[in-house]
C-alpha positions as CSV (number, residue, x, y, z in Angstrom):
1,M,9.1,-2.6,-31.6
2,A,10.2,-1.0,-35.0
3,L,13.1,1.4,-35.0
4,G,12.0,5.0,-34.7
5,E,9.1,4.4,-32.4
6,Q,11.1,5.0,-29.2
7,V,13.6,7.7,-28.5
8,Y,16.1,7.0,-25.7
9,G,17.9,9.8,-23.8
10,Y,21.3,9.7,-22.1
11,F,21.9,12.0,-19.1
12,I,25.2,12.5,-17.3
13,P,27.1,15.4,-15.6
14,T,29.1,17.6,-17.9
15,V,32.3,16.9,-15.9
16,N,33.1,13.7,-14.0
17,L,36.3,13.4,-12.0
18,M,37.4,10.0,-10.7
19,G,40.3,8.5,-8.8
20,V,42.5,9.1,-5.8
21,G,42.9,12.9,-5.0
22,A,40.0,13.9,-7.3
23,S,38.4,15.9,-4.5
24,R,41.3,18.4,-4.5
25,E,40.0,19.6,-7.8
26,V,37.0,21.3,-6.3
27,G,38.6,24.7,-6.1
28,N,39.4,24.7,-9.8
29,Q,35.9,23.6,-10.7
30,V,34.5,26.5,-8.6
31,K,36.6,28.9,-10.6
32,V,35.6,27.4,-13.9
33,M,31.9,27.7,-13.0
34,G,32.3,31.3,-11.8
35,G,30.8,30.9,-8.4
36,T,31.2,33.7,-5.8
37,N,29.4,32.4,-2.8
38,A,28.8,28.6,-2.3
39,L,26.4,26.8,-0.1
40,I,28.0,23.5,1.0
41,V,25.2,21.0,1.8
42,T,26.3,18.1,4.0
43,D,25.3,16.1,7.1
44,A,26.1,16.6,10.7
45,F,28.7,13.8,10.8
46,L,30.8,15.2,7.9
47,A,30.6,18.7,9.4
48,K,31.7,17.5,12.8
49,S,34.5,15.3,11.4
50,G,36.1,18.3,9.7
51,M,35.7,17.0,6.1
52,A,33.2,19.8,5.3
53,G,35.6,22.3,6.7
54,Q,38.4,21.1,4.5
55,I,36.2,21.5,1.4
56,K,35.2,25.0,2.6
57,E,38.9,25.9,2.8
58,Q,39.6,24.7,-0.7
59,V,36.6,26.7,-2.0
60,E,37.7,29.8,-0.2
61,A,41.3,29.4,-1.5
62,A,39.8,29.5,-5.0
63,G,38.4,33.0,-4.2
64,C,34.8,31.9,-3.5
65,R,33.1,32.5,-0.2
66,A,31.3,29.5,1.4
67,V,28.8,28.7,4.1
68,I,28.1,25.2,5.4
69,F,24.5,23.8,5.9
70,D,24.8,20.5,7.8
71,G,21.0,19.8,8.0
72,A,20.8,16.9,5.5
73,E,19.2,14.0,7.4
74,P,19.8,10.3,6.3
75,N,16.5,10.4,4.4
76,P,16.3,14.1,3.6
77,T,12.9,15.7,4.1
78,D,11.0,18.6,2.7
79,K,11.8,20.5,5.9
80,N,15.5,19.9,5.4
81,V,15.2,21.3,1.9
82,H,13.4,24.5,2.9
83,D,15.8,25.0,5.9
84,G,18.7,24.8,3.5
85,L,17.0,27.1,1.1
86,K,16.7,29.8,3.8
87,V,20.5,29.5,4.4
88,Y,21.1,29.8,0.7
89,Q,19.0,32.9,0.4
90,D,20.1,34.6,3.6
91,N,23.7,34.3,2.5
92,C,23.1,35.4,-1.1
93,C,24.6,32.1,-2.4
94,D,24.9,31.6,-6.2
95,M,26.2,27.9,-6.3
96,I,25.8,24.7,-4.4
97,I,28.3,22.0,-3.4
98,S,26.9,18.8,-2.0
99,L,29.3,16.7,0.1
100,G,28.4,13.2,1.3
101,G,26.2,10.4,0.1
102,G,22.8,10.4,-1.5
103,S,21.2,12.3,1.3
104,S,23.4,15.3,1.0
105,H,23.2,15.3,-2.8
106,D,19.4,14.9,-2.9
107,C,19.0,17.7,-0.2
108,G,21.3,19.9,-2.3
109,K,19.3,19.2,-5.5
110,G,16.0,20.0,-3.7
111,I,17.4,23.3,-2.5
112,G,18.7,24.1,-6.0
113,I,15.5,23.3,-7.8
114,V,13.4,25.5,-5.5
115,A,16.0,28.3,-5.4
116,T,15.5,28.9,-9.1
117,N,12.0,27.7,-9.7
118,G,10.3,28.8,-6.5
119,G,7.4,27.2,-4.7
120,N,7.6,24.1,-2.6
121,I,9.7,21.0,-3.2
122,R,6.5,19.0,-3.4
123,D,5.6,20.9,-6.6
124,Y,8.4,19.0,-8.4
125,E,7.4,15.4,-7.6
126,G,7.3,13.4,-10.8
127,V,9.1,13.7,-14.1
128,D,10.6,16.9,-15.5
129,K,8.4,19.3,-13.5
130,S,11.0,22.2,-13.3
131,R,11.3,24.9,-15.9
132,K,14.6,26.6,-14.9
133,A,18.1,25.2,-14.4
134,M,19.5,24.8,-10.9
135,P,22.3,27.1,-9.7
136,P,25.8,25.8,-10.7
137,F,26.2,22.5,-8.8
138,I,29.2,20.4,-7.8
139,A,28.6,17.0,-6.1
140,I,31.4,15.5,-4.1
141,N,30.7,11.9,-3.3
142,T,31.8,10.1,-0.1
143,T,29.9,6.8,-0.5
144,A,29.9,4.1,-3.2
145,G,26.2,3.5,-3.5
146,T,23.5,6.0,-4.4
147,A,25.2,7.6,-7.5
148,S,23.1,10.7,-6.7
149,E,26.2,12.7,-7.5
150,M,25.6,12.1,-11.2
151,T,21.9,11.3,-11.7
152,R,18.7,13.2,-12.5
153,F,17.0,11.6,-9.5
154,C,16.2,13.4,-6.3
155,I,14.4,11.6,-3.4
156,I,12.8,13.7,-0.7
157,T,10.5,12.6,2.1
158,D,7.2,14.3,2.3
159,T,6.7,14.6,6.1
160,D,2.9,15.1,5.8
161,R,2.3,12.0,3.7
162,Y,5.2,9.8,5.0
163,V,6.1,9.2,1.4
164,K,9.4,9.5,-0.4
165,M,8.8,11.7,-3.4
166,A,10.7,10.7,-6.5
167,I,11.7,13.8,-8.4
168,V,13.1,12.7,-11.8
169,D,14.3,15.8,-13.7
170,W,17.2,16.2,-16.1
171,R,17.7,19.7,-14.6
172,V,18.8,18.3,-11.2
173,T,21.7,16.5,-12.8
174,P,24.9,18.1,-11.2
175,N,27.3,19.9,-13.5
176,V,30.3,18.3,-11.9
177,A,30.5,14.9,-10.1
178,I,33.6,14.1,-8.1
179,N,34.3,10.5,-6.9
180,D,37.5,10.2,-4.7
181,P,38.0,6.8,-3.0
182,V,40.1,8.5,-0.3
183,L,36.9,10.2,1.0
184,M,35.2,6.7,1.1
185,A,37.9,5.0,3.1
186,G,36.4,6.0,6.5
187,M,33.0,4.4,5.8
188,P,32.2,1.8,8.5
189,P,31.5,-1.8,7.3
190,A,27.8,-1.6,7.7
191,L,27.5,1.5,5.6
192,T,29.9,0.1,3.0
193,A,27.7,-3.0,2.7
194,A,24.4,-1.0,2.5
195,T,25.7,1.4,-0.1
196,G,27.3,-1.3,-2.1
197,M,24.1,-3.3,-2.3
198,D,22.3,-0.1,-3.2
199,A,24.7,0.1,-6.2
200,L,24.0,-3.5,-7.1
201,T,20.3,-2.9,-7.0
202,H,20.7,0.1,-9.4
203,A,22.6,-2.1,-11.8
204,V,20.3,-5.1,-11.7
205,E,17.1,-3.0,-12.0
206,A,18.6,-1.0,-14.9
207,Y,19.6,-4.2,-16.7
208,V,16.2,-5.7,-16.5
209,S,14.3,-2.4,-17.1
210,I,12.1,-2.2,-20.1
211,A,13.9,1.0,-21.0
212,A,17.4,-0.6,-21.1
213,T,19.6,0.0,-24.1
214,P,23.0,-1.4,-25.3
215,V,24.6,1.6,-23.7
216,T,23.0,1.1,-20.3
217,D,23.5,-2.7,-20.5
218,S,27.2,-2.3,-20.8
219,A,27.4,0.0,-17.8
220,A,25.1,-2.2,-15.7
221,L,26.9,-5.5,-16.4
222,M,30.3,-4.0,-15.6
223,A,28.9,-2.5,-12.4
224,I,27.6,-5.9,-11.4
225,K,30.9,-7.5,-12.1
226,L,32.9,-5.0,-10.1
227,I,30.6,-5.1,-7.1
228,S,30.6,-8.9,-7.1
229,E,34.4,-8.9,-7.1
230,N,35.1,-6.0,-4.7
231,L,32.3,-5.4,-2.2
232,R,33.3,-8.2,0.2
233,N,36.9,-6.8,0.3
234,A,35.7,-3.3,0.8
235,V,33.5,-4.4,3.8
236,A,36.2,-6.6,5.3
237,N,39.0,-3.9,5.0
238,G,37.9,-0.3,4.5
239,G,41.5,0.7,3.9
240,N,41.8,-1.5,0.8
241,M,42.1,1.4,-1.7
242,E,42.0,-0.8,-4.7
243,A,38.6,-2.2,-3.6
244,R,37.4,1.3,-2.7
245,D,38.5,2.6,-6.1
246,K,36.7,-0.3,-7.9
247,M,33.6,0.3,-5.9
248,A,33.6,4.0,-6.8
249,Y,33.7,3.1,-10.5
250,A,31.0,0.4,-9.9
251,E,28.6,2.8,-8.3
252,F,29.2,5.4,-11.0
253,L,28.6,2.8,-13.8
254,A,25.5,1.7,-12.0
255,G,24.4,5.3,-11.9
256,M,25.0,5.7,-15.6
257,A,22.8,2.7,-16.1
258,F,19.8,3.6,-14.0
259,N,20.0,7.3,-14.7
260,N,19.0,6.4,-18.3
261,A,17.2,3.1,-18.1
262,S,15.5,3.9,-14.8
263,L,14.7,1.4,-12.0
264,G,11.8,-0.9,-10.9
265,Y,9.8,-2.1,-8.0
266,V,12.7,-2.5,-5.6
267,H,13.1,1.2,-5.4
268,A,9.4,1.9,-5.6
269,M,8.9,-0.2,-2.5
270,A,12.1,0.8,-0.7
271,H,11.1,4.5,-1.0
272,Q,8.0,3.7,1.1
273,L,10.0,2.0,3.8
274,G,12.2,5.0,4.1
275,G,9.2,7.3,4.2
276,F,7.4,5.4,6.8
277,Y,10.2,4.2,9.1
278,N,13.2,6.3,8.1
279,L,15.1,3.2,7.4
280,P,18.5,3.1,5.5
281,H,17.7,3.1,1.8
282,G,20.5,0.7,0.9
283,V,19.5,-1.9,3.5
284,C,15.9,-1.8,2.3
285,N,17.0,-2.3,-1.3
286,A,19.2,-5.2,-0.4
287,I,16.4,-7.0,1.5
288,L,13.9,-6.4,-1.2
289,L,16.1,-7.1,-4.2
290,P,16.0,-11.0,-4.3
291,H,12.3,-11.0,-3.7
292,V,11.5,-8.6,-6.6
293,C,14.0,-10.5,-8.8
294,Q,12.0,-13.7,-8.1
295,F,8.8,-11.9,-9.1
296,N,10.4,-10.5,-12.3
297,L,12.2,-13.7,-13.3
298,I,9.5,-15.1,-15.6
299,A,9.4,-11.8,-17.5
300,C,13.1,-11.9,-18.5
301,P,15.0,-15.1,-17.5
302,G,17.6,-14.4,-20.1
303,R,18.5,-11.1,-18.4
304,F,18.9,-12.8,-15.1
305,A,21.1,-15.5,-16.7
306,G,23.3,-12.6,-17.9
307,I,23.4,-11.2,-14.3
308,A,24.6,-14.6,-13.1
309,A,27.5,-14.6,-15.6
310,A,28.4,-11.0,-14.6
311,M,28.6,-12.1,-11.0
312,G,31.1,-14.8,-11.9
313,E,28.8,-17.7,-11.5
314,N,29.4,-20.9,-13.5
315,T,26.2,-21.4,-15.5
316,G,27.7,-23.7,-18.1
317,G,25.3,-26.5,-19.1
318,L,22.4,-24.9,-17.4
319,S,19.2,-23.9,-19.0
320,V,18.4,-20.2,-19.2
321,R,15.8,-20.7,-16.4
322,D,18.2,-22.5,-14.1
323,A,20.9,-19.9,-14.8
324,A,18.4,-17.2,-13.8
325,D,17.9,-19.0,-10.5
326,V,21.6,-19.0,-9.9
327,A,21.7,-15.2,-10.2
328,I,19.1,-14.8,-7.5
329,A,21.0,-17.2,-5.2
330,A,24.2,-15.3,-5.8
331,I,22.5,-12.0,-4.9
332,R,21.3,-13.6,-1.6
333,R,24.7,-15.0,-0.9
334,L,26.5,-11.6,-1.4
335,S,23.9,-9.9,0.8
336,A,24.5,-12.4,3.6
337,D,28.3,-12.3,3.3
338,V,28.3,-8.5,3.8
339,G,25.9,-8.7,6.8
340,I,22.7,-7.3,5.4
341,P,19.7,-8.1,7.7
342,T,17.6,-11.0,6.6
343,G,14.1,-9.5,6.8
344,L,12.1,-6.3,7.2
345,K,10.5,-7.5,10.4
346,G,13.8,-7.2,12.2
347,L,13.9,-3.5,11.2
348,G,10.6,-2.8,12.8
349,V,8.3,-3.0,9.7
350,K,4.7,-3.9,10.6
351,D,2.2,-5.9,8.7
352,K,-0.4,-3.2,9.3
353,D,1.5,-0.7,7.1
354,L,2.0,-3.0,4.1
355,Y,-1.3,-2.0,2.4
356,I,-0.7,1.7,2.3
357,M,3.0,1.3,1.4
358,A,2.0,-1.0,-1.5
359,E,-0.6,1.6,-2.6
360,N,2.1,4.3,-2.6
361,A,4.6,2.0,-4.3
362,M,2.2,1.5,-7.2
363,K,2.3,5.3,-7.7
364,D,6.1,5.6,-7.5
365,A,7.7,6.7,-10.8
366,C,10.3,4.0,-10.5
367,G,7.8,1.2,-11.0
368,A,7.0,2.3,-14.6
369,T,10.0,0.5,-16.1
370,N,9.8,-2.7,-14.1
371,P,9.8,-5.7,-16.5
372,R,6.7,-7.3,-15.1
373,T,3.6,-5.4,-14.1
374,A,2.4,-6.0,-10.6
375,T,-1.0,-5.6,-8.9
376,M,-1.5,-4.2,-5.4
377,A,-1.8,-7.8,-4.2
378,D,1.5,-8.7,-5.8
379,I,3.3,-5.8,-4.1
380,I,1.8,-6.7,-0.7
381,D,2.9,-10.4,-1.3
382,I,6.5,-9.2,-2.1
383,Y,6.6,-7.1,1.1
384,R,5.3,-10.0,3.1
385,G,7.9,-12.4,1.6
386,A,10.6,-9.9,2.5
387,M,9.4,-9.6,6.2
388,G,11.5,-12.6,7.2
389,E,12.0,-13.4,10.9
390,S,12.5,-10.9,13.7
391,E,15.8,-10.7,15.6
392,E,14.2,-12.7,18.4
393,G,13.5,-15.6,16.1
394,G,10.3,-14.5,14.3
395,G,6.7,-15.3,14.9
396,S,4.3,-13.7,17.4
397,P,5.5,-14.3,21.0
398,G,2.8,-15.6,23.4
399,G,0.6,-12.8,24.5
400,E,1.9,-10.3,22.0
401,K,-0.7,-7.9,20.6
402,K,-1.1,-8.7,17.0
403,E,-1.3,-6.0,14.3
404,C,-4.7,-6.0,12.7
405,C,-5.6,-2.6,11.5
406,G,-4.1,0.8,10.7
407,D,-3.3,1.1,7.1
408,K,-2.0,4.7,7.2
409,P,0.8,6.4,9.2
410,E,-1.7,8.9,10.6
411,D,-3.9,6.2,12.1
412,K,-3.6,6.9,15.8
413,A,-6.8,5.1,16.7
414,Q,-6.6,2.1,19.0
415,C,-6.3,-1.4,17.5
416,V,-7.9,-4.1,19.6
417,A,-6.8,-7.7,19.5
418,K,-9.1,-10.7,20.3
419,E,-8.3,-12.0,23.8
420,K,-9.1,-15.6,22.8
421,E,-8.7,-17.3,19.5
422,N,-12.3,-18.6,19.5
423,M,-13.9,-15.7,21.2
424,Y,-17.5,-15.2,20.2
425,G,-18.7,-11.7,21.0
426,V,-19.8,-8.2,20.1
427,L,-17.4,-5.8,18.6
428,R,-18.2,-2.3,19.8
429,V,-16.7,0.7,17.9
430,N,-17.0,4.1,19.7
431,M,-16.3,6.8,17.1
432,S,-16.3,9.6,19.7
433,A,-13.3,8.1,21.5
434,K,-12.1,6.1,18.5
435,E,-11.9,3.1,20.6
436,L,-12.7,-0.5,19.8
437,K,-13.4,-3.4,22.2
438,Y,-14.7,-6.9,22.2
439,E,-17.5,-7.8,24.7
440,E,-18.9,-11.1,25.6
441,V,-22.5,-11.7,24.4
442,P,-25.0,-11.0,27.2
443,Q,-27.2,-13.9,28.0
444,K,-30.3,-12.1,26.9
445,Y,-28.9,-12.0,23.3
446,A,-27.5,-15.5,23.2
447,L,-30.4,-17.0,21.2
448,L,-30.9,-13.9,19.0
449,G,-29.4,-13.2,15.6
450,G,-30.1,-11.1,12.5
451,R,-33.0,-8.7,12.7
452,A,-34.1,-9.9,16.1
453,L,-30.7,-9.1,17.5
454,T,-30.2,-5.7,15.7
455,S,-33.7,-4.5,16.7
456,Q,-33.4,-5.6,20.3
457,L,-30.0,-3.9,20.7
458,V,-31.3,-0.7,19.2
459,L,-34.4,-0.8,21.5
460,D,-32.1,-1.4,24.5
461,E,-29.4,1.2,23.8
462,V,-30.7,4.0,21.5
463,P,-32.8,6.7,23.2
464,A,-36.2,6.9,21.5
465,G,-36.1,10.7,21.1
466,C,-32.5,11.0,19.8
467,D,-31.6,12.6,16.5
468,P,-31.2,9.7,14.0
469,L,-28.1,11.4,12.5
470,G,-26.8,12.4,15.9
471,E,-24.2,11.0,18.4
472,D,-26.7,8.9,20.3
473,N,-28.0,6.8,17.5
474,K,-26.2,3.5,16.7
475,I,-25.8,1.2,13.8
476,V,-25.9,-2.5,14.6
477,I,-24.7,-5.0,12.0
478,A,-25.4,-8.7,12.8
479,P,-25.1,-12.0,11.0
480,G,-28.0,-14.5,11.2
481,L,-28.2,-16.9,14.1
482,L,-26.9,-19.8,11.9
483,S,-24.6,-17.7,9.7
484,G,-21.2,-19.2,9.3
485,T,-22.5,-22.7,9.4
486,S,-23.6,-25.2,6.7
487,A,-27.3,-24.5,7.4
488,P,-28.8,-23.7,4.0
489,S,-29.8,-20.1,3.1
490,S,-28.5,-18.8,6.5
491,G,-26.2,-16.0,5.3
492,R,-28.2,-12.8,5.2
493,L,-26.8,-9.8,6.9
494,S,-29.0,-7.6,9.2
495,V,-28.4,-3.8,9.7
496,G,-30.4,-1.9,12.3
497,G,-30.7,1.6,13.8
498,K,-33.1,4.5,14.3
499,S,-34.3,5.5,10.9
500,P,-33.9,9.0,9.7
501,L,-36.9,8.4,7.4
502,T,-39.4,7.1,9.9
503,G,-37.9,8.0,13.3
504,G,-38.5,4.4,14.5
505,I,-36.4,1.3,14.8
506,K,-35.5,0.1,11.3
507,E,-34.0,-3.1,10.1
508,A,-32.6,-3.7,6.6
509,N,-31.1,-6.9,5.4
510,A,-29.1,-8.1,2.4
511,G,-27.3,-11.2,1.1
512,G,-23.6,-11.1,0.3
513,I,-20.6,-12.7,1.9
514,T,-20.3,-10.6,5.0
515,S,-22.6,-12.4,7.3
516,Q,-20.9,-15.7,6.9
517,K,-17.5,-14.1,7.3
518,L,-18.4,-12.2,10.5
519,A,-19.8,-15.3,12.0
520,S,-16.8,-17.3,11.0
521,L,-14.7,-14.7,12.9
522,G,-16.8,-15.1,16.0
523,I,-18.6,-11.8,15.6
524,K,-22.2,-11.8,16.9
525,A,-22.7,-8.2,16.2
526,V,-20.8,-5.0,15.3
527,V,-22.1,-1.9,17.1
528,L,-21.1,1.5,15.7
529,E,-21.8,4.3,18.2
530,G,-20.7,7.9,18.9
531,M,-19.5,10.5,16.4
532,P,-16.0,11.7,15.7
533,Q,-14.8,15.3,15.6
534,G,-13.4,16.6,12.3
535,S,-14.0,15.8,8.7
536,D,-11.8,12.6,8.3
537,W,-13.4,9.5,7.0
538,H,-12.6,6.2,8.6
539,G,-12.6,2.5,7.8
540,I,-12.7,-0.5,10.1
541,K,-10.7,-3.7,9.3
542,I,-11.7,-6.9,11.1
543,T,-9.5,-10.0,10.9
544,K,-9.0,-13.2,12.8
545,D,-6.6,-11.4,15.1
546,G,-8.7,-8.3,16.0
547,A,-10.0,-5.1,14.6
548,G,-8.9,-1.5,14.1
549,L,-9.6,1.8,12.5
550,F,-7.8,3.2,9.4
551,N,-7.9,6.5,7.6
552,A,-10.3,6.2,4.6
553,N,-10.1,9.7,3.2
554,D,-8.8,8.3,-0.1
555,L,-12.1,6.4,-0.5
556,A,-14.4,9.4,0.2
557,G,-16.6,10.4,-2.7
558,K,-16.3,7.1,-4.5
559,G,-19.2,4.8,-5.3
560,T,-19.7,1.5,-3.6
561,Y,-18.5,-0.6,-6.6
562,E,-15.3,1.4,-6.9
563,V,-14.6,1.2,-3.1
564,T,-15.3,-2.5,-3.1
565,A,-12.9,-3.0,-6.0
566,L,-10.2,-1.0,-4.4
567,C,-10.5,-2.8,-1.0
568,R,-10.4,-6.2,-2.7
569,E,-7.3,-5.1,-4.6
570,R,-5.6,-3.9,-1.3
571,Y,-6.7,-6.6,1.1
572,G,-7.3,-9.6,-1.1
573,K,-10.0,-10.9,-3.4
574,K,-11.7,-12.9,-0.6
575,V,-12.5,-10.0,1.8
576,A,-16.0,-8.8,2.5
577,V,-16.6,-5.1,2.1
578,I,-19.5,-3.2,3.7
579,T,-19.6,0.4,2.4
580,I,-21.7,3.5,1.7
581,G,-21.7,5.6,-1.4
582,P,-21.7,9.4,-1.8
583,A,-25.4,9.5,-0.7
584,G,-24.5,8.1,2.6
585,E,-21.6,10.5,3.0
586,M,-24.0,13.4,2.3
587,L,-26.4,12.0,4.9
588,M,-29.2,11.7,2.4
589,Q,-32.1,10.0,4.2
590,S,-32.7,7.3,1.7
591,A,-29.1,6.1,1.5
592,G,-28.4,2.4,2.0
593,I,-25.5,0.2,2.9
594,T,-24.0,-2.4,0.5
595,N,-21.8,-5.4,0.7
596,N,-20.3,-7.6,-2.0
597,D,-21.6,-10.9,-3.4
598,T,-19.7,-14.0,-4.1
599,E,-18.3,-12.6,-7.3
600,G,-17.0,-9.4,-5.7
601,N,-19.7,-7.0,-6.9
602,S,-21.1,-4.5,-4.5
603,S,-24.6,-5.6,-5.4
604,R,-26.2,-6.7,-2.1
605,Y,-28.1,-3.7,-0.7
606,A,-29.5,-3.1,2.8
607,G,-31.7,-0.3,1.5
608,R,-34.5,0.3,3.9
609,G,-34.8,3.2,6.3
610,G,-31.9,5.4,5.2
611,L,-29.4,3.5,7.4
612,G,-26.6,4.5,5.0
613,A,-26.9,8.1,6.3
614,V,-26.6,6.9,9.9
615,M,-23.4,5.1,9.0
616,G,-22.2,8.3,7.2
617,S,-23.0,10.3,10.3
618,K,-20.4,8.1,12.2
619,K,-17.8,9.1,9.5
620,I,-17.4,5.4,8.6
621,K,-17.0,4.9,4.9
622,V,-16.1,1.2,4.8
623,I,-15.8,-2.0,6.9
624,V,-13.5,-4.7,5.6
625,V,-13.9,-8.2,6.9
626,D,-10.9,-10.4,6.3
627,S,-11.8,-14.0,7.3
628,P,-9.9,-17.0,5.9
629,G,-13.1,-19.1,6.1
630,T,-16.8,-18.8,5.3
631,F,-18.4,-21.7,7.2
632,D,-16.2,-21.7,10.3
633,A,-18.7,-20.7,13.0
634,P,-18.4,-23.1,16.0
635,V,-20.8,-26.0,16.0
636,K,-20.9,-28.4,19.0
637,D,-21.7,-31.6,17.1
638,Q,-20.8,-31.2,13.5
639,E,-22.2,-34.6,12.3
640,K,-25.6,-34.0,13.8
641,F,-25.7,-30.4,12.5
642,K,-24.7,-31.5,9.0
643,A,-27.5,-34.1,9.0
644,S,-30.0,-31.5,10.2
645,A,-28.8,-29.0,7.6
646,K,-29.1,-31.6,4.8
647,K,-32.6,-32.5,6.0
648,F,-33.6,-28.8,6.1
649,A,-32.2,-28.2,2.6
650,K,-34.3,-31.1,1.3
651,I,-37.4,-29.6,2.8
652,L,-36.7,-26.3,1.1
653,L,-36.0,-27.8,-2.3
654,D,-39.0,-30.1,-2.1
655,H,-41.3,-27.1,-1.5
656,P,-43.0,-25.9,-4.7
657,V,-42.2,-22.2,-4.0
658,C,-38.7,-22.6,-2.4
659,G,-37.6,-25.5,-4.6
660,Q,-39.2,-24.6,-7.9
661,G,-40.7,-21.1,-8.2
662,L,-37.9,-19.1,-6.5
663,P,-35.0,-21.0,-8.1
664,S,-36.6,-20.6,-11.5
665,Y,-37.9,-17.0,-11.5
666,G,-36.4,-15.2,-8.4
667,T,-38.1,-13.5,-5.5
668,N,-40.6,-11.8,-7.7
669,V,-42.3,-15.1,-8.5
670,L,-44.5,-14.2,-5.6
671,M,-45.9,-11.2,-7.5
672,N,-48.8,-13.0,-9.2
673,I,-49.6,-15.0,-6.0
674,I,-49.8,-11.8,-3.9
675,N,-51.8,-10.1,-6.5
676,E,-54.3,-12.9,-6.6
677,A,-54.6,-12.7,-2.8
678,G,-55.5,-9.0,-3.2
679,T,-52.7,-7.9,-1.0
680,L,-51.0,-5.4,-3.4
681,P,-51.6,-1.7,-2.5
682,T,-54.1,-1.4,-5.4
683,R,-56.1,1.8,-5.0
684,N,-54.5,2.5,-1.7
685,F,-55.4,-1.0,-0.4
686,R,-59.1,-0.3,-0.8
687,F,-60.2,-2.9,-3.3
688,G,-59.3,-4.8,-6.5
689,R,-56.2,-6.3,-8.0
690,F,-53.4,-4.8,-10.1
691,D,-54.2,-5.7,-13.7
692,R,-50.6,-5.2,-15.0
693,A,-48.9,-7.4,-12.4
694,N,-47.8,-9.8,-15.0
695,E,-45.6,-7.1,-16.5
696,V,-43.5,-7.0,-13.3
697,S,-43.9,-10.7,-12.3
698,G,-41.0,-13.0,-11.6
699,E,-41.6,-14.8,-14.9
700,K,-41.3,-11.5,-16.8
701,L,-38.2,-10.3,-14.9
702,A,-36.5,-13.6,-15.4
703,E,-37.2,-13.4,-19.2
704,V,-35.9,-9.8,-19.3
705,A,-32.7,-10.7,-17.3
706,V,-31.8,-13.6,-19.6
707,A,-32.5,-11.5,-22.7
708,R,-30.1,-8.8,-21.5
709,G,-27.3,-11.4,-20.9
710,G,-28.0,-11.8,-17.2
711,K,-29.2,-14.7,-15.1
712,A,-32.7,-15.5,-14.1
713,T,-31.6,-16.6,-10.7
714,H,-28.4,-16.1,-8.6
715,A,-27.4,-17.1,-5.0
716,C,-27.3,-13.9,-3.0
717,H,-24.9,-15.4,-0.4
718,P,-22.8,-18.6,0.0
719,G,-24.9,-21.5,1.0
720,C,-28.1,-20.2,-0.5
721,V,-30.1,-23.1,-2.0
722,M,-33.0,-21.1,-3.3
723,R,-31.0,-18.8,-5.5
724,C,-33.8,-16.2,-5.8
725,S,-31.9,-13.2,-7.0
726,N,-32.0,-11.8,-10.5
727,V,-28.8,-10.4,-12.1
């Protein structure tokens, strides 16, 4: 990039006091700033320990009244901010003093920004959203980690969305930052370790940031050096004042670095863990750091080689790439030495929440300066890599219910696990009760599949006189009898229900990949019944372990192609996606249901009978089928079946229509044949033939498709040998 095309800012408090005894300067600073009534924002522990009271005494000795608000939680919430704001306003305060670690500082910043700007703290999520300066602000630090006492960052949990909001605003930078290692001596080893690794994360992410400058680099590298040399000692002996003092400088230097170069995916991802599970921020950072570093390594190996050198590692004679690996190994070793847990699973993190956390992490402002751009799938993979083993040794204990669904924190619907690995049955989804259950296949349905099964189930279970868009109608989705096997052209999907167009039983079918995947998971049919209360939209996720509901409000209003693309990004490129578009949501009586083809396009359309409106009436927007295989349906004698399938494929391909006409011109090759037989609805079926049939014949459509850059024929589902679709 040429000089002059990018302007770099540098933000830091006006006054920064460091060293033993620095906290005794708070009274003088209050006088200088002209405060008359201070709100001291702290946590319950520091209030109970008497430290907050000592600061209050110093402030009052300087001629300023003070009141203590001790409601800052470990991950401060929007509620904490507004509770503190009430105390600030009720006591006519005109300045803020935060005492503690990042939680107290961030809570104080949140109170300050709303005190002068008004509104709700949520209004300031993002970058530089405020318009007025905070009240005079002094931050007294008691931990060596977050550096919030000197940064323009404020992290507050939104309790409605379970998301940590990143407020990045130069106006929330405190006026005075005080770092006194004496106040840090009482930190227990676990907190010392977590905050120290938080500081290391700040330094590492700032150093590899795409917004790094020579100024931030110098601060980051010195911070990495000091942490590597002193964190172990500070954890082992909290009374080691030299180690505490060096760690105070290290966290401040790391703050200088990331306050100006910003951060990366470690913080973007850790914020979601804090928002979902209220986990310690430093611990989450420490667990994620080596995994994100491994992801970033190919983008800037030279930077990681520099980190290895700053950590005191001997990289002489190594290539840059090998030296970069040494850095990641050193980070892992330091983390282990100070007792950081080895994985997220041991902290209670669940696989079912990874998707929505990854989605929120992609929106987090901290990810903008990461050196390598990630996709949703990348973020999910990093989370999964960091899951590690549980404290009991990892894995799923025998009989444990596996997580298979809920992708949002508000998903309170039941998740049902398959009772047996190779269970073959009906998945019934009751939307009135939001319950899911697997049922064994009744004997009367054992030899049915596809349209025979959907129609028979509707006949047996749906009252003939019911409202097609009411609670008593059902949608039945079923693979073919031989779907999921190697039988040729056996992968079409059948959808059945009472039609809002005709009032009778209707079956619509389509190609796509869903039928094969449902059958491979042992699903004979999916029955959607009942009707939920409220306006929420739901999704169903089906995996090899079971099925469950998730909140799909974020997909509402989107078209089928967009929904399919989003689901494939969230859940993987190989999933099958059944969905409805806005027409189905609005209960339009000609709405259909789509699923994706082998190339991921939402192009296979079960369009007859308005069944998309019936699915919409159930408030189901999407069904995601996540099967590792496509042709895994159980077959008793594989060799005999393969031989029969091969023979059947040959019969199809030897036939002049199935083997020549359809593969050459698509389904519409039958147009001229049907017209010659007089079976087109010419003159309302009374007599004659359609004299312009050749203009819409298979031959003509194939010619047009090729001329437009498409394909004359295309397989509508895996295993189709006739390939009779046009694209």
